[in-house]
NUMISE-292055 format. One record per residue (C-alpha): x, y, z; residue number from 1. Coordinates in nm, 3 decimals, decimal comma, padded with zeros to 5 digits, always signed. Layout:
! NUMISE-292055
@x->X&y->Y&z->Z&k->NUM $
...
END
This chain:
! NUMISE-292055
@x->-00,881&y->+02,209&z->+02,455&k->1 $
@x->-00,702&y->+01,989&z->+02,705&k->2 $
@x->-00,582&y->+01,662&z->+02,559&k->3 $
@x->-00,570&y->+01,371&z->+02,799&k->4 $
@x->-00,284&y->+01,123&z->+02,800&k->5 $
@x->-00,481&y->+00,802&z->+02,767&k->6 $
@x->-00,201&y->+00,594&z->+02,919&k->7 $
@x->-00,305&y->+00,746&z->+03,252&k->8 $
@x->-00,661&y->+00,619&z->+03,211&k->9 $
@x->-00,625&y->+00,269&z->+03,065&k->10 $
@x->-00,704&y->-00,017&z->+03,300&k->11 $
@x->-00,473&y->-00,316&z->+03,313&k->12 $
@x->-00,722&y->-00,514&z->+03,104&k->13 $
@x->-00,744&y->-00,236&z->+02,844&k->14 $
@x->-00,365&y->-00,219&z->+02,816&k->15 $
@x->-00,360&y->-00,593&z->+02,755&k->16 $
@x->-00,621&y->-00,559&z->+02,479&k->17 $
@x->-00,428&y->-00,268&z->+02,328&k->18 $
@x->-00,106&y->-00,470&z->+02,322&k->19 $
@x->-00,282&y->-00,760&z->+02,148&k->20 $
@x->-00,418&y->-00,517&z->+01,887&k->21 $
@x->-00,075&y->-00,358&z->+01,839&k->22 $
@x->+00,093&y->-00,696&z->+01,784&k->23 $
@x->-00,172&y->-00,788&z->+01,527&k->24 $
@x->-00,141&y->-00,449&z->+01,361&k->25 $
@x->+00,238&y->-00,467&z->+01,337&k->26 $
@x->+00,225&y->-00,811&z->+01,179&k->27 $
@x->-00,021&y->-00,691&z->+00,914&k->28 $
@x->+00,175&y->-00,368&z->+00,860&k->29 $
@x->+00,487&y->-00,567&z->+00,773&k->30 $
@x->+00,292&y->-00,773&z->+00,519&k->31 $
@x->+00,128&y->-00,478&z->+00,343&k->32 $
@x->+00,392&y->-00,223&z->+00,246&k->33 $
@x->+00,223&y->-00,161&z->-00,091&k->34 $
@x->-00,141&y->-00,121&z->-00,187&k->35 $
@x->-00,134&y->-00,452&z->-00,377&k->36 $
@x->-00,001&y->-00,635&z->-00,073&k->37 $
@x->-00,253&y->-00,468&z->+00,157&k->38 $
@x->-00,548&y->-00,559&z->-00,065&k->39 $
@x->-00,426&y->-00,919&z->-00,103&k->40 $
@x->-00,383&y->-00,953&z->+00,274&k->41 $
@x->-00,723&y->-00,793&z->+00,340&k->42 $
@x->-00,897&y->-01,032&z->+00,099&k->43 $
@x->-00,732&y->-01,334&z->+00,262&k->44 $
@x->-00,841&y->-01,215&z->+00,606&k->45 $
@x->-01,193&y->-01,136&z->+00,482&k->46 $
@x->-01,234&y->-01,482&z->+00,330&k->47 $
@x->-01,129&y->-01,635&z->+00,662&k->48 $
@x->-01,418&y->-01,441&z->+00,818&k->49 $
@x->-01,676&y->-01,566&z->+00,569&k->50 $
@x->-01,666&y->-01,297&z->+00,301&k->51 $
@x->-01,736&y->-01,408&z->-00,057&k->52 $
@x->-01,618&y->-01,256&z->-00,383&k->53 $
@x->-01,905&y->-01,053&z->-00,529&k->54 $
@x->-01,812&y->-01,172&z->-00,879&k->55 $
@x->-01,884&y->-01,531&z->-00,771&k->56 $
@x->-02,219&y->-01,423&z->-00,626&k->57 $
@x->-02,314&y->-01,246&z->-00,950&k->58 $
@x->-02,210&y->-01,542&z->-01,164&k->59 $
@x->-02,401&y->-01,791&z->-00,946&k->60 $
@x->-02,709&y->-01,570&z->-00,913&k->61 $
@x->-02,695&y->-01,566&z->-00,532&k->62 $
@x->-02,945&y->-01,347&z->-00,348&k->63 $
@x->-02,791&y->-01,163&z->-00,054&k->64 $
@x->-02,974&y->-01,152&z->+00,277&k->65 $
@x->-02,910&y->-01,014&z->+00,624&k->66 $
@x->-02,582&y->-01,144&z->+00,764&k->67 $
@x->-02,422&y->-01,217&z->+00,428&k->68 $
@x->-02,074&y->-01,079&z->+00,360&k->69 $
@x->-01,919&y->-00,993&z->+00,023&k->70 $
@x->-01,613&y->-00,811&z->-00,103&k->71 $
@x->-01,526&y->-00,644&z->-00,431&k->72 $
@x->-01,178&y->-00,556&z->-00,555&k->73 $
@x->-01,061&y->-00,369&z->-00,861&k->74 $
@x->-00,725&y->-00,419&z->-01,031&k->75 $
@x->-00,601&y->-00,576&z->-00,705&k->76 $
@x->-00,539&y->-00,228&z->-00,565&k->77 $
@x->-00,867&y->-00,113&z->-00,410&k->78 $
@x->-01,123&y->-00,302&z->-00,204&k->79 $
@x->-01,477&y->-00,268&z->-00,067&k->80 $
@x->-01,631&y->-00,497&z->+00,196&k->81 $
@x->-02,006&y->-00,522&z->+00,260&k->82 $
@x->-02,182&y->-00,687&z->+00,557&k->83 $
@x->-02,557&y->-00,694&z->+00,486&k->84 $
@x->-02,771&y->-00,562&z->+00,772&k->85 $
@x->-03,124&y->-00,640&z->+00,884&k->86 $
@x->-03,257&y->-00,302&z->+00,768&k->87 $
@x->-03,308&y->-00,225&z->+00,398&k->88 $
@x->-02,997&y->-00,083&z->+00,233&k->89 $
@x->-03,201&y->+00,217&z->+00,120&k->90 $
@x->-03,201&y->+00,332&z->+00,483&k->91 $
@x->-02,828&y->+00,384&z->+00,445&k->92 $
@x->-02,501&y->+00,215&z->+00,530&k->93 $
@x->-02,238&y->+00,272&z->+00,798&k->94 $
@x->-01,914&y->+00,317&z->+00,603&k->95 $
@x->-01,550&y->+00,310&z->+00,709&k->96 $
@x->-01,301&y->+00,457&z->+00,463&k->97 $
@x->-00,921&y->+00,478&z->+00,449&k->98 $
@x->-00,647&y->+00,458&z->+00,188&k->99 $
@x->-00,387&y->+00,185&z->+00,137&k->100 $
@x->-00,129&y->+00,364&z->-00,080&k->101 $
@x->+00,167&y->+00,529&z->+00,092&k->102 $
@x->+00,442&y->+00,774&z->-00,010&k->103 $
@x->+00,712&y->+00,585&z->-00,198&k->104 $
@x->+00,936&y->+00,581&z->-00,504&k->105 $
@x->+00,818&y->+00,421&z->-00,829&k->106 $
@x->+01,057&y->+00,261&z->-01,078&k->107 $
@x->+01,015&y->+00,411&z->-01,424&k->108 $
@x->+00,942&y->+00,197&z->-01,730&k->109 $
@x->+01,287&y->+00,228&z->-01,886&k->110 $
@x->+01,486&y->+00,264&z->-01,566&k->111 $
@x->+01,821&y->+00,088&z->-01,589&k->112 $
@x->+02,125&y->+00,301&z->-01,670&k->113 $
@x->+02,495&y->+00,332&z->-01,587&k->114 $
@x->+02,678&y->+00,642&z->-01,471&k->115 $
@x->+03,044&y->+00,658&z->-01,361&k->116 $
@x->+03,063&y->+00,278&z->-01,347&k->117 $
@x->+02,760&y->+00,245&z->-01,122&k->118 $
@x->+02,422&y->+00,102&z->-01,220&k->119 $
@x->+02,100&y->+00,276&z->-01,119&k->120 $
@x->+01,724&y->+00,243&z->-01,151&k->121 $
@x->+01,556&y->+00,568&z->-01,250&k->122 $
@x->+01,266&y->+00,650&z->-01,017&k->123 $
@x->+00,988&y->+00,900&z->-00,960&k->124 $
@x->+00,855&y->+00,990&z->-00,618&k->125 $
@x->+00,489&y->+00,919&z->-00,541&k->126 $
@x->+00,286&y->+01,112&z->-00,287&k->127 $
@x->+00,398&y->+01,344&z->-00,010&k->128 $
@x->+00,767&y->+01,258&z->+00,010&k->129 $
@x->+01,029&y->+01,447&z->+00,209&k->130 $
@x->+01,304&y->+01,361&z->-00,035&k->131 $
@x->+01,596&y->+01,403&z->+00,206&k->132 $
@x->+01,453&y->+01,123&z->+00,423&k->133 $
@x->+01,505&y->+00,864&z->+00,148&k->134 $
@x->+01,883&y->+00,878&z->+00,115&k->135 $
@x->+02,136&y->+00,648&z->+00,288&k->136 $
@x->+01,874&y->+00,407&z->+00,426&k->137 $
@x->+01,826&y->+00,040&z->+00,326&k->138 $
@x->+01,556&y->+00,012&z->+00,060&k->139 $
@x->+01,361&y->-00,280&z->-00,085&k->140 $
@x->+01,183&y->-00,342&z->-00,415&k->141 $
@x->+00,820&y->-00,460&z->-00,406&k->142 $
@x->+00,580&y->-00,511&z->-00,693&k->143 $
@x->+00,493&y->-00,723&z->-00,994&k->144 $
@x->+00,645&y->-00,789&z->-01,335&k->145 $
@x->+00,421&y->-00,890&z->-01,625&k->146 $
@x->+00,629&y->-01,099&z->-01,864&k->147 $
@x->+00,590&y->-01,124&z->-02,241&k->148 $
@x->+00,374&y->-01,437&z->-02,212&k->149 $
@x->+00,137&y->-01,264&z->-01,969&k->150 $
@x->+00,274&y->-01,433&z->-01,658&k->151 $
@x->+00,259&y->-01,208&z->-01,352&k->152 $
@x->+00,566&y->-01,246&z->-01,130&k->153 $
@x->+00,551&y->-01,105&z->-00,774&k->154 $
@x->+00,873&y->-00,931&z->-00,672&k->155 $
@x->+00,998&y->-00,867&z->-00,318&k->156 $
@x->+01,373&y->-00,806&z->-00,290&k->157 $
@x->+01,532&y->-00,667&z->+00,022&k->158 $
@x->+01,316&y->-00,802&z->+00,304&k->159 $
@x->+01,472&y->-01,142&z->+00,380&k->160 $
@x->+01,780&y->-01,162&z->+00,598&k->161 $
@x->+01,995&y->-01,288&z->+00,309&k->162 $
@x->+01,848&y->-01,052&z->+00,045&k->163 $
@x->+02,048&y->-00,762&z->-00,095&k->164 $
@x->+01,913&y->-00,417&z->-00,018&k->165 $
@x->+01,945&y->-00,096&z->-00,218&k->166 $
@x->+02,028&y->+00,265&z->-00,142&k->167 $
@x->+02,012&y->+00,622&z->-00,269&k->168 $
@x->+02,353&y->+00,776&z->-00,209&k->169 $
@x->+02,431&y->+01,117&z->-00,062&k->170 $
@x->+02,737&y->+01,342&z->-00,047&k->171 $
@x->+03,002&y->+01,307&z->+00,220&k->172 $
@x->+02,989&y->+01,586&z->+00,478&k->173 $
@x->+03,317&y->+01,746&z->+00,362&k->174 $
@x->+03,181&y->+01,765&z->+00,005&k->175 $
@x->+02,846&y->+01,910&z->+00,107&k->176 $
@x->+02,915&y->+02,279&z->+00,166&k->177 $
@x->+02,697&y->+02,399&z->-00,123&k->178 $
@x->+02,432&y->+02,135&z->-00,060&k->179 $
@x->+02,390&y->+02,236&z->+00,305&k->180 $
@x->+02,316&y->+02,594&z->+00,202&k->181 $
@x->+02,001&y->+02,481&z->+00,021&k->182 $
@x->+01,649&y->+02,478&z->+00,161&k->183 $
@x->+01,527&y->+02,141&z->+00,288&k->184 $
@x->+01,290&y->+02,084&z->-00,004&k->185 $
@x->+01,578&y->+02,096&z->-00,255&k->186 $
@x->+01,867&y->+01,954&z->-00,050&k->187 $
@x->+01,789&y->+01,633&z->-00,239&k->188 $
@x->+01,634&y->+01,690&z->-00,581&k->189 $
@x->+01,366&y->+01,459&z->-00,717&k->190 $
@x->+01,593&y->+01,367&z->-01,006&k->191 $
@x->+01,855&y->+01,259&z->-00,753&k->192 $
@x->+01,641&y->+00,983&z->-00,604&k->193 $
@x->+01,776&y->+00,709&z->-00,830&k->194 $
@x->+01,841&y->+00,369&z->-00,678&k->195 $
@x->+02,196&y->+00,235&z->-00,670&k->196 $
@x->+02,176&y->-00,133&z->-00,770&k->197 $
@x->+02,531&y->-00,240&z->-00,858&k->198 $
@x->+02,896&y->-00,155&z->-00,922&k->199 $
@x->+03,037&y->-00,486&z->-01,051&k->200 $
@x->+03,126&y->-00,500&z->-01,424&k->201 $
@x->+03,048&y->-00,805&z->-01,631&k->202 $
@x->+03,350&y->-01,020&z->-01,712&k->203 $
@x->+03,448&y->-01,135&z->-02,060&k->204 $
@x->+03,240&y->-00,861&z->-02,216&k->205 $
@x->+03,260&y->-00,769&z->-02,584&k->206 $
@x->+03,509&y->-00,500&z->-02,673&k->207 $
@x->+03,225&y->-00,274&z->-02,779&k->208 $
@x->+03,044&y->-00,314&z->-02,446&k->209 $
@x->+03,063&y->+00,031&z->-02,289&k->210 $
@x->+02,828&y->-00,012&z->-01,992&k->211 $
@x->+02,969&y->-00,323&z->-01,827&k->212 $
@x->+02,807&y->-00,268&z->-01,486&k->213 $
@x->+02,467&y->-00,223&z->-01,644&k->214 $
@x->+02,529&y->-00,539&z->-01,846&k->215 $
@x->+02,609&y->-00,731&z->-01,526&k->216 $
@x->+02,277&y->-00,624&z->-01,373&k->217 $
@x->+02,088&y->-00,731&z->-01,687&k->218 $
@x->+02,249&y->-01,076&z->-01,675&k->219 $
@x->+02,184&y->-01,111&z->-01,303&k->220 $
@x->+01,815&y->-01,024&z->-01,333&k->221 $
@x->+01,777&y->-01,289&z->-01,601&k->222 $
@x->+01,964&y->-01,557&z->-01,408&k->223 $
@x->+01,820&y->-01,486&z->-01,062&k->224 $
@x->+01,462&y->-01,380&z->-01,141&k->225 $
@x->+01,410&y->-01,468&z->-01,510&k->226 $
@x->+01,341&y->-01,099&z->-01,573&k->227 $
@x->+01,455&y->-00,938&z->-01,897&k->228 $
@x->+01,520&y->-00,568&z->-01,937&k->229 $
@x->+01,215&y->-00,530&z->-02,163&k->230 $
@x->+00,997&y->-00,660&z->-01,878&k->231 $
@x->+01,040&y->-00,327&z->-01,699&k->232 $
@x->+00,798&y->-00,181&z->-01,955&k->233 $
@x->+00,515&y->-00,390&z->-01,809&k->234 $
@x->+00,628&y->-00,388&z->-01,447&k->235 $
@x->+00,497&y->-00,204&z->-01,145&k->236 $
@x->+00,784&y->-00,182&z->-00,898&k->237 $
@x->+00,780&y->+00,029&z->-00,582&k->238 $
@x->+01,076&y->+00,130&z->-00,366&k->239 $
@x->+01,005&y->+00,122&z->+00,007&k->240 $
@x->+01,216&y->+00,115&z->+00,325&k->241 $
@x->+01,350&y->-00,231&z->+00,403&k->242 $
@x->+01,283&y->-00,408&z->+00,731&k->243 $
@x->+01,005&y->-00,478&z->+00,977&k->244 $
@x->+00,827&y->-00,236&z->+01,206&k->245 $
@x->+00,960&y->-00,212&z->+01,562&k->246 $
@x->+00,841&y->-00,114&z->+01,907&k->247 $
@x->+00,970&y->+00,234&z->+01,989&k->248 $
@x->+01,072&y->+00,373&z->+02,328&k->249 $
@x->+01,186&y->+00,209&z->+02,650&k->250 $
@x->+00,819&y->+00,161&z->+02,736&k->251 $
@x->+00,737&y->+00,022&z->+02,389&k->252 $
@x->+00,448&y->+00,268&z->+02,372&k->253 $
@x->+00,498&y->+00,356&z->+02,004&k->254 $
@x->+00,540&y->+00,174&z->+01,673&k->255 $
@x->+00,810&y->+00,275&z->+01,426&k->256 $
@x->+00,751&y->+00,145&z->+01,076&k->257 $
@x->+00,688&y->+00,236&z->+00,714&k->258 $
@x->+00,343&y->+00,281&z->+00,564&k->259 $
@x->+00,139&y->+00,395&z->+00,863&k->260 $
@x->+00,000&y->+00,666&z->+00,634&k->261 $
@x->-00,259&y->+00,529&z->+00,606&k->262 $
@x->-00,236&y->+00,165&z->+00,714&k->263 $
@x->-00,292&y->+00,278&z->+01,074&k->264 $
@x->-00,649&y->+00,364&z->+00,971&k->265 $
@x->-00,693&y->+00,107&z->+00,692&k->266 $
@x->-00,593&y->-00,197&z->+00,897&k->267 $
@x->-00,784&y->-00,095&z->+01,209&k->268 $
@x->-01,092&y->-00,024&z->+00,994&k->269 $
@x->-01,051&y->-00,371&z->+00,845&k->270 $
@x->-01,021&y->-00,528&z->+01,192&k->271 $
@x->-01,340&y->-00,352&z->+01,303&k->272 $
@x->-01,526&y->-00,460&z->+00,991&k->273 $
@x->-01,427&y->-00,824&z->+01,030&k->274 $
@x->-01,526&y->-00,831&z->+01,396&k->275 $
@x->-01,872&y->-00,674&z->+01,345&k->276 $
@x->-02,165&y->-00,902&z->+01,422&k->277 $
@x->-02,535&y->-00,883&z->+01,329&k->278 $
@x->-02,546&y->-00,522&z->+01,205&k->279 $
@x->-02,880&y->-00,347&z->+01,165&k->280 $
@x->-02,752&y->-00,109&z->+00,896&k->281 $
@x->-02,537&y->-00,261&z->+00,624&k->282 $
@x->-02,171&y->-00,214&z->+00,708&k->283 $
@x->-01,913&y->-00,117&z->+00,448&k->284 $
@x->-01,536&y->-00,071&z->+00,454&k->285 $
@x->-01,355&y->+00,098&z->+00,165&k->286 $
@x->-00,978&y->+00,058&z->+00,129&k->287 $
@x->-00,887&y->+00,291&z->-00,157&k->288 $
@x->-00,582&y->+00,355&z->-00,371&k->289 $
@x->-00,433&y->+00,679&z->-00,510&k->290 $
@x->-00,512&y->+00,909&z->-00,215&k->291 $
@x->-00,152&y->+01,029&z->-00,211&k->292 $
@x->-00,192&y->+01,179&z->-00,559&k->293 $
@x->-00,544&y->+01,319&z->-00,535&k->294 $
@x->-00,759&y->+01,004&z->-00,558&k->295 $
@x->-00,715&y->+00,995&z->-00,935&k->296 $
@x->-00,731&y->+00,696&z->-01,169&k->297 $
@x->-00,938&y->+00,382&z->-01,197&k->298 $
@x->-00,855&y->+00,269&z->-00,842&k->299 $
@x->-00,896&y->+00,608&z->-00,672&k->300 $
@x->-01,211&y->+00,740&z->-00,509&k->301 $
@x->-01,277&y->+00,972&z->-00,803&k->302 $
@x->-01,356&y->+00,662&z->-01,009&k->303 $
@x->-01,703&y->+00,504&z->-01,015&k->304 $
@x->-01,586&y->+00,180&z->-00,850&k->305 $
@x->-01,758&y->+00,238&z->-00,516&k->306 $
@x->-02,091&y->+00,350&z->-00,663&k->307 $
@x->-02,080&y->+00,059&z->-00,909&k->308 $
@x->-02,027&y->-00,192&z->-00,629&k->309 $
@x->-02,307&y->-00,042&z->-00,418&k->310 $
@x->-02,535&y->-00,088&z->-00,719&k->311 $
@x->-02,420&y->-00,450&z->-00,760&k->312 $
@x->-02,475&y->-00,532&z->-00,392&k->313 $
@x->-02,817&y->-00,366&z->-00,397&k->314 $
@x->-02,911&y->-00,567&z->-00,707&k->315 $
@x->-02,808&y->-00,890&z->-00,534&k->316 $
@x->-03,050&y->-00,808&z->-00,252&k->317 $
@x->-03,331&y->-00,784&z->-00,508&k->318 $
@x->-03,344&y->-00,403&z->-00,522&k->319 $
@x->-03,216&y->-00,328&z->-00,872&k->320 $
@x->-03,297&y->+00,041&z->-00,917&k->321 $
@x->-03,078&y->+00,347&z->-00,996&k->322 $
@x->-03,300&y->+00,560&z->-00,772&k->323 $
@x->-03,250&y->+00,322&z->-00,480&k->324 $
@x->-02,873&y->+00,336&z->-00,529&k->325 $
@x->-02,895&y->+00,712&z->-00,481&k->326 $
@x->-03,107&y->+00,661&z->-00,169&k->327 $
@x->-02,848&y->+00,423&z->-00,024&k->328 $
@x->-02,572&y->+00,678&z->-00,075&k->329 $
@x->-02,780&y->+00,974&z->+00,045&k->330 $
@x->-02,881&y->+00,802&z->+00,370&k->331 $
@x->-02,538&y->+00,658&z->+00,453&k->332 $
@x->-02,293&y->+00,779&z->+00,717&k->333 $
@x->-01,918&y->+00,758&z->+00,668&k->334 $
@x->-01,613&y->+00,778&z->+00,891&k->335 $
@x->-01,331&y->+00,876&z->+00,654&k->336 $
@x->-01,003&y->+00,843&z->+00,839&k->337 $
@x->-00,644&y->+00,935&z->+00,761&k->338 $
@x->-00,327&y->+00,936&z->+00,967&k->339 $
@x->-00,285&y->+01,232&z->+01,202&k->340 $
@x->+00,017&y->+01,376&z->+01,379&k->341 $
@x->+00,063&y->+01,249&z->+01,733&k->342 $
@x->+00,257&y->+01,565&z->+01,811&k->343 $
@x->+00,288&y->+01,892&z->+01,620&k->344 $
@x->+00,566&y->+02,113&z->+01,759&k->345 $
END
């Protein structure tokens, strides 16, 4: 099948529209490196377009009618938007679906250790990671820390111009003879993806203090972020590439940036959903978590979240029936989208 190069067919007006979309997309991409950030951004944008929290509608006993817009989120990591159409929901919905989690490194729950006078955070890779791509590049920490008193502290370190960044080290070329003989999938082992976070020892330490660099990091986290080492147990911290997305190529025809698997589909699906007007069939957009590890867990598509929210929306329209929920799902159409390769050599 012949594949057309669409740049040869766009009109000047279409190129202008495409550029406006790309600028909007890049801005959102930079603000949503993690699934939590993407869901938070999506909710803020949805509320600006008139969407209401379904929990508020349930609590206030609101009846949904054609034109009404609601959203439902779960654990701040997965989201469903509904735009009620003029036709009964039992005739089916038009559904857009994409995922908002991306390949990354997760910080373990007891991560901080010292080795050869260097402090590290122990990590585990998440999703389809080519491990050799994660060494010797600037990395940032995104996530949340739940403190002992229940306070949730957002964490983003490594994105501001004056922030420190972090790195996973690699061998110098003249020390790499054995390493370079390995296959690509084991050139960098999963256990070698630990984050280098410091080399400075604490001063005036006790004589019995053996891990002085680790101790310095512990003190710094307390002073700078009011985070104690025990708080790692109730933290969810993700390691992602630092920096903003950029235009790529002399012609600026491409976008280079982290997280386009699958924000390229998730964000554009969101844009389409927010711009839809007066639908006949109820519109729905699902932005799901956990696709990278098989859609497992409470926020993945193998959970009952989506079916539960369809039932709640249907009930708010006055059609509270398990059979009708099944009819809605049976008669619906879905465009499930995920990132694809622009070029496969």
